[in-house]
C-alpha positions in Angstrom: -24.9 -9.6 -15.1 -22.9 -9.2 -12.2 -23.1 -12.7 -11.0 -21.7 -13.7 -14.3 -18.8 -11.2 -14.2 -17.7 -12.6 -10.2 -17.8 -16.0 -11.8 -15.6 -14.9 -15.0 -13.2 -13.1 -12.7 -12.7 -16.3 -10.4 -12.4 -18.7 -13.5 -9.9 -16.1 -14.7 -8.1 -15.4 -11.7 -8.1 -18.5 -9.7 -7.0 -16.6 -6.2 -10.2 -14.9 -6.5 -11.6 -11.2 -6.2 -9.1 -10.0 -3.1 -6.1 -11.7 -5.6 -7.7 -9.5 -9.1 -8.2 -6.3 -6.8 -4.7 -6.7 -5.4 -2.9 -7.4 -8.8 -4.9 -4.2 -10.0 -3.4 -2.2 -6.9 -0.3 -3.4 -7.6 -0.2 -2.2 -11.1 -1.3 1.5 -9.7 1.3 1.4 -7.0 4.1 0.8 -9.6 2.9 3.6 -11.7 2.9 5.6 -8.3 -0.9 6.2 -8.3 -0.7 5.9 -4.6 -4.5 6.9 -3.4 -6.0 4.8 -6.4 -3.8 1.5 -5.2 -4.8 2.6 -1.8 -8.3 2.1 -2.3 -8.0 -1.2 -4.3 -6.1 -2.6 -1.6 -8.9 -1.5 1.0 -11.2 -3.5 -1.4 -9.1 -6.7 -1.4 -8.9 -6.7 2.5 -12.8 -5.9 2.8 -13.6 -8.8 0.4 -10.8 -11.1 2.6 -10.1 -9.6 5.6 -7.1 -12.3 5.9 -5.6 -11.3 2.8 -2.0 -10.7 3.9 -0.6 -9.2 0.8 -3.3 -6.9 0.4 -2.9 -5.5 4.2 1.0 -5.1 3.6 0.5 -3.2 0.3 -2.4 -1.1 1.6 0.3 0.0 4.2 3.0 0.4 1.6 0.2 3.0 -0.6 -1.0 4.5 2.4 2.6 5.5 3.3 3.2 7.3 0.1 0.0 8.5 0.1 0.3 10.4 3.3 3.9 11.5 2.4 2.8 13.3 -0.7 -0.2 14.6 1.2 2.3 16.2 3.7 1.1 14.3 6.7 4.7 12.9 7.6 3.5 11.2 11.1 0.5 9.0 9.3 3.4 8.1 6.4 5.8 6.9 9.1 2.8 5.0 10.7 2.0 2.9 7.8 6.2 2.6 7.2 5.9 1.1 10.6 3.3 -1.4 9.6 4.3 -2.3 6.4 7.5 -3.5 7.7 6.2 -5.2 10.4 4.0 -7.4 8.0 6.8 -7.6 5.6 9.3 -9.1 8.5 6.3 -11.5 9.3 5.6 -12.8 5.5 9.1 -12.1 3.6 7.9 -9.5 1.4 11.2 -7.3 1.6 10.9 -6.2 -2.4 9.7 -2.6 -1.0 12.2 -2.3 1.8 14.5 -0.1 -0.3 11.6 1.9 -1.4 10.5 2.1 2.2 13.7 3.0 3.4 14.1 5.8 0.6 11.0 7.1 2.0 11.6 7.3 5.6 15.0 9.0 4.8 12.9 11.9 2.7 10.3 12.3 5.5 13.5 12.8 7.9 14.8 15.4 5.4 11.4 17.2 5.0 10.9 17.2 8.8 14.3 19.0 9.2 13.7 21.3 6.7 10.3 22.2 8.7 12.1 22.3 11.9 14.8 25.1 10.5 11.8 27.2 8.9 10.1 27.6 12.5 13.7 28.3 13.9 
């Protein structure tokens, strides 16, 4: 049953359900399924509110999800949040991707500005 699955998952993944959700989210993130990754990181945060890696990756996935939804201001907000968490926690492996995303947003915003003029 459900309790048995949770017990089995905890035995298989000693970090618990939040770590398991986080790992699954990372797989989606690396495959560029940003909305799905964001959902899994949100679930990991719900299961374990203090899970800092899930909070960080939720912000990374959200930044990309909002970028592809053409919501650049929201994407920038999540980039800032991710960078703040990375600075505190030493998770710099996504820094180059966040930097490229920031540059892409700036380029899109300039293009939109030119179209308006």
